[in-house]
Wavefront OBJ file of the C-alpha trace (Angstrom):
o trace
v -0.002 0.008 -0.019
v 1.259 3.443 -0.922
v 0.978 6.433 1.286
v -0.691 8.224 -1.749
v -3.675 6.012 -1.411
v -5.098 8.126 1.452
v -4.166 11.475 -0.175
v -6.409 13.902 -2.174
v -6.374 13.036 -5.740
v -6.162 16.819 -6.900
v -2.855 17.144 -4.892
v -1.519 14.006 -6.374
v -2.532 15.086 -9.850
v -0.804 18.426 -9.456
v 2.403 16.759 -8.346
v 2.238 14.402 -11.267
v 2.001 17.284 -13.610
v 5.021 19.054 -11.931
v 7.148 15.873 -12.184
v 6.021 15.383 -15.686
v 7.263 18.907 -16.617
v 10.504 18.438 -14.853
v 11.113 14.989 -16.630
v 10.244 16.665 -19.921
v 12.743 19.385 -19.505
v 15.514 17.107 -18.457
v 14.671 14.691 -21.532
v 14.563 17.750 -23.839
v 17.820 19.246 -22.542
v 19.539 15.802 -22.939
v 18.298 15.693 -26.487
v 19.543 19.204 -27.236
v 23.028 18.244 -26.050
v 23.122 16.099 -29.250
v 21.907 19.117 -31.413
v 18.714 20.744 -32.506
v 17.934 18.408 -35.243
v 18.211 15.409 -33.047
v 15.964 17.108 -30.340
v 13.408 18.006 -33.008
v 13.405 14.475 -34.375
v 13.036 12.848 -30.963
v 10.140 15.143 -30.128
v 8.471 14.297 -33.435
v 9.063 10.619 -33.024
v 7.549 10.591 -29.596
v 4.522 12.729 -30.275
v 1.233 11.255 -31.165
v 0.448 14.158 -33.587
v 0.429 13.076 -37.163
v 0.493 16.705 -38.152
v 3.834 17.454 -36.270
v 5.437 14.411 -37.877
v 4.574 15.912 -41.217
v 5.619 19.336 -40.297
v 9.070 17.994 -39.147
v 9.588 16.302 -42.466
v 8.528 19.388 -44.343
v 10.694 21.799 -42.131
v 13.865 19.686 -42.707
v 12.917 18.924 -46.494
v 12.888 15.111 -45.733
v 11.342 12.684 -48.188
v 10.590 9.013 -47.721
v 13.968 8.177 -49.177
v 15.795 10.043 -46.404
v 17.269 8.206 -43.363
v 15.591 10.569 -40.908
v 12.298 10.802 -42.550
v 9.395 10.059 -40.115
v 6.457 8.072 -41.341
v 3.225 9.870 -41.268
v -0.224 9.645 -42.886
v -0.552 12.653 -45.243
v -4.341 12.143 -45.468
v -5.125 12.434 -41.704
l 1 2 3 4 5 6 7 8 9 10 11 12 13 14 15 16 17 18 19 20 21 22 23 24 25 26 27 28 29 30 31 32 33 34 35 36 37 38 39 40 41 42 43 44 45 46 47 48 49 50 51 52 53 54 55 56 57 58 59 60 61 62 63 64 65 66 67 68 69 70 71 72 73 74 75 76
């Protein structure tokens, strides 16, 4: 049993949001250490947004023949 089982869910949710933001910042900073293109690609790979995957490819002029092209559905 966790000590959190007896705590207010709103308090827990707020802390989860804070932790999520901190983890994201650390993850993004680590990716940026490898360069902006790498950080952008990792973000686009991890996101659920079909639109952002397409925008990444467009921004970097990537085609399906390119190594770093991210698959996406142009019709969505």
